[in-house]
Backbone bond lengths (Angstrom), bond angles and torsions (degrees), N, CA, C in turn:
res aa  C-N    CA-C-N  psi(-1)  N-CA   C-N-CA  omega(-1)  CA-C   N-CA-C  phi
1 M - - - 1.464 - - 1.527 109.24 -
2 T 1.314 116.29 140.22 1.451 122.34 -178.30 1.521 110.64 -75.76
3 T 1.326 115.42 132.30 1.453 121.28 175.08 1.520 109.07 -63.07
4 S 1.316 116.59 149.16 1.463 121.01 178.88 1.519 110.59 -67.10
5 P 1.353 117.39 135.73 1.462 119.10 175.72 1.526 111.89 -62.24
6 D 1.325 117.74 -21.46 1.463 120.62 178.64 1.526 111.85 -67.33
7 R 1.318 117.20 -15.24 1.463 121.20 179.52 1.529 112.36 -93.80
8 V 1.318 117.76 1.21 1.460 121.23 179.55 1.525 108.28 -84.59
9 G 1.325 114.80 113.64 1.452 119.71 -178.66 1.516 113.76 -128.70
10 S 1.324 115.62 3.11 1.462 119.41 -178.52 1.531 109.21 -151.75
11 R 1.313 114.86 170.60 1.464 120.22 177.47 1.529 109.84 -62.05
12 E 1.332 116.12 -39.55 1.470 120.28 179.22 1.523 110.83 -65.25
13 D 1.320 116.86 -40.05 1.466 120.60 176.89 1.527 110.62 -62.76
14 L 1.342 116.38 -40.54 1.460 120.12 179.12 1.524 110.56 -63.09
15 A 1.339 117.21 -44.38 1.464 120.38 178.07 1.526 110.48 -61.08
16 A 1.321 117.41 -42.47 1.471 120.86 178.19 1.522 110.85 -64.37
17 F 1.326 116.86 -38.35 1.463 120.71 178.52 1.525 110.91 -63.70
18 V 1.340 116.64 -44.76 1.466 120.54 179.12 1.526 110.04 -63.64
19 R 1.333 116.96 -40.69 1.473 119.54 176.37 1.526 111.30 -61.98
20 S 1.315 116.66 -38.11 1.459 121.00 177.94 1.531 110.83 -64.02
21 L 1.347 116.10 -41.23 1.467 119.41 175.41 1.530 110.49 -61.76
22 H 1.320 116.48 -42.72 1.460 121.26 179.86 1.530 110.42 -60.81
23 R 1.323 117.14 -47.06 1.473 120.56 177.07 1.522 111.00 -60.48
24 G 1.326 115.84 -43.36 1.464 119.82 179.54 1.514 111.70 -60.64
25 H 1.326 116.71 -40.51 1.461 120.50 178.54 1.522 110.73 -68.05
26 A 1.326 116.59 -40.96 1.470 120.26 179.33 1.522 111.20 -63.32
27 E 1.318 117.12 -35.93 1.465 121.71 -177.12 1.524 113.33 -84.01
28 D 1.350 116.97 -33.21 1.468 118.90 -174.16 1.523 111.51 -153.33
29 G 1.329 116.75 41.31 1.461 120.96 -177.19 1.510 114.41 -63.00
30 D 1.323 116.94 -24.69 1.466 119.57 179.37 1.523 112.34 -65.66
31 S 1.324 116.66 -18.63 1.460 119.69 179.39 1.532 111.99 -85.78
32 W 1.331 117.39 -9.35 1.456 120.94 179.24 1.523 109.30 -74.11
33 E 1.306 116.57 148.49 1.464 121.60 175.61 1.527 110.43 -64.30
34 N 1.331 116.09 -39.31 1.468 122.00 -178.55 1.522 108.30 -113.97
35 T 1.317 115.86 95.27 1.459 121.26 -170.83 1.520 114.09 -85.97
36 D 1.335 118.40 -17.00 1.462 119.50 179.02 1.525 110.00 -117.37
37 L 1.325 115.72 166.35 1.459 120.49 -174.83 1.520 112.47 -61.53
38 S 1.316 117.09 -41.10 1.464 120.47 -179.03 1.531 111.02 -59.63
39 G 1.311 116.69 -49.17 1.457 120.88 179.15 1.521 112.16 -64.99
40 F 1.333 115.75 -38.70 1.458 120.67 179.37 1.526 110.98 -62.85
41 L 1.336 116.63 -47.69 1.469 119.84 -179.60 1.523 112.03 -65.83
42 E 1.327 117.45 -37.92 1.471 120.42 177.00 1.525 110.46 -63.54
43 A 1.334 116.59 -43.57 1.462 120.41 178.27 1.524 111.17 -65.82
44 L 1.329 116.95 -37.47 1.460 120.82 177.28 1.525 110.61 -60.85
45 A 1.333 116.81 -47.30 1.465 120.43 178.56 1.522 111.08 -62.17
46 A 1.324 117.45 -42.35 1.466 120.81 -179.82 1.523 110.70 -63.95
47 W 1.332 116.93 -41.19 1.460 119.72 -179.92 1.519 110.40 -66.88
48 I 1.340 117.55 -41.50 1.464 120.27 177.76 1.526 110.24 -59.65
49 D 1.347 116.63 -42.66 1.469 120.36 177.21 1.519 111.76 -59.18
50 D 1.326 117.98 -36.56 1.461 122.21 -174.91 1.524 113.01 -105.09
51 A 1.325 118.12 14.38 1.464 120.89 -175.94 1.518 112.66 -56.95
52 D 1.332 117.17 -37.88 1.467 118.36 179.70 1.523 110.80 -62.15
53 G 1.324 117.82 -35.20 1.468 121.44 176.28 1.516 112.17 -65.55
54 W 1.339 116.65 -44.22 1.470 120.32 178.96 1.518 109.96 -62.54
55 Y 1.333 115.75 -46.73 1.469 118.69 -179.95 1.524 110.75 -60.95
56 G 1.313 117.15 -44.17 1.457 120.32 178.94 1.522 112.70 -63.05
57 N 1.334 116.44 -41.40 1.469 120.76 -179.88 1.514 112.71 -67.79
58 T 1.319 117.84 -21.83 1.468 120.64 179.89 1.522 112.07 -103.57
59 G 1.349 116.14 9.58 1.462 120.15 176.83 1.520 114.14 72.93
60 R 1.319 116.31 25.46 1.461 120.58 179.93 1.522 109.14 -118.76
61 E 1.337 115.46 163.92 1.462 120.51 175.92 1.519 109.18 -103.13
62 L 1.330 115.78 137.64 1.455 121.01 174.64 1.519 108.38 -61.26
63 P 1.333 118.39 124.04 1.466 119.53 -178.65 1.530 111.09 -60.02
64 P 1.332 117.20 122.23 1.463 120.18 -176.46 1.522 113.16 -74.56
65 G 1.324 117.85 -23.25 1.453 120.57 -173.44 1.515 114.54 -103.53
66 G 1.331 117.24 23.16 1.455 118.77 -179.95 1.514 111.56 -60.55
67 D 1.316 116.67 142.50 1.451 120.22 178.92 1.522 108.65 -90.47
68 W 1.315 115.35 82.26 1.463 121.15 -175.37 1.521 111.13 -66.82
69 T 1.325 117.47 -32.14 1.459 120.84 179.14 1.522 110.59 -65.58
70 F 1.315 117.80 -41.08 1.468 121.02 178.10 1.523 110.26 -59.94
71 F 1.305 116.76 -46.90 1.461 120.91 -178.59 1.528 110.55 -64.20
72 A 1.331 116.89 -42.54 1.466 120.73 178.38 1.529 111.03 -63.19
73 R 1.326 116.90 -42.53 1.468 119.73 178.38 1.523 110.76 -64.64
74 A 1.320 117.46 -39.16 1.464 120.75 178.86 1.525 110.87 -62.84
75 L 1.327 116.65 -43.43 1.464 119.68 178.56 1.532 111.31 -63.80
76 Q 1.330 115.79 -44.45 1.461 119.16 179.54 1.524 111.07 -65.31
77 A 1.297 117.92 -42.81 1.463 121.85 -179.13 1.526 110.97 -60.67
78 A 1.319 116.80 -34.52 1.466 120.45 -179.39 1.522 112.47 -65.65
79 T 1.316 117.56 -14.76 1.476 119.44 177.69 1.521 111.79 -75.27
80 M 1.353 116.95 -15.61 1.458 118.59 -177.94 1.523 114.68 -136.99
81 Y 1.328 117.65 -9.41 1.462 121.79 -177.62 1.520 110.36 -75.79
82 E 1.314 116.64 138.16 1.478 119.93 -179.05 1.500 111.60 -91.90
């Protein structure tokens, strides 16, 4: 089972969360709405575009201090990192 993103408070927690997603996909990826990388990345971009709506609909505030550059670098690095 995937750890809640609300429990991610550090870089190590984020890495563990991503590993949990990876395990979840390996075990039951067919149950995901976006089963391939192309669909997953498209959904990720769409969710990022609409994140303020999701946060508002759940009674939360979009974190103003997110390190978007770190996340972007991590995604890009994963295209070539072994």
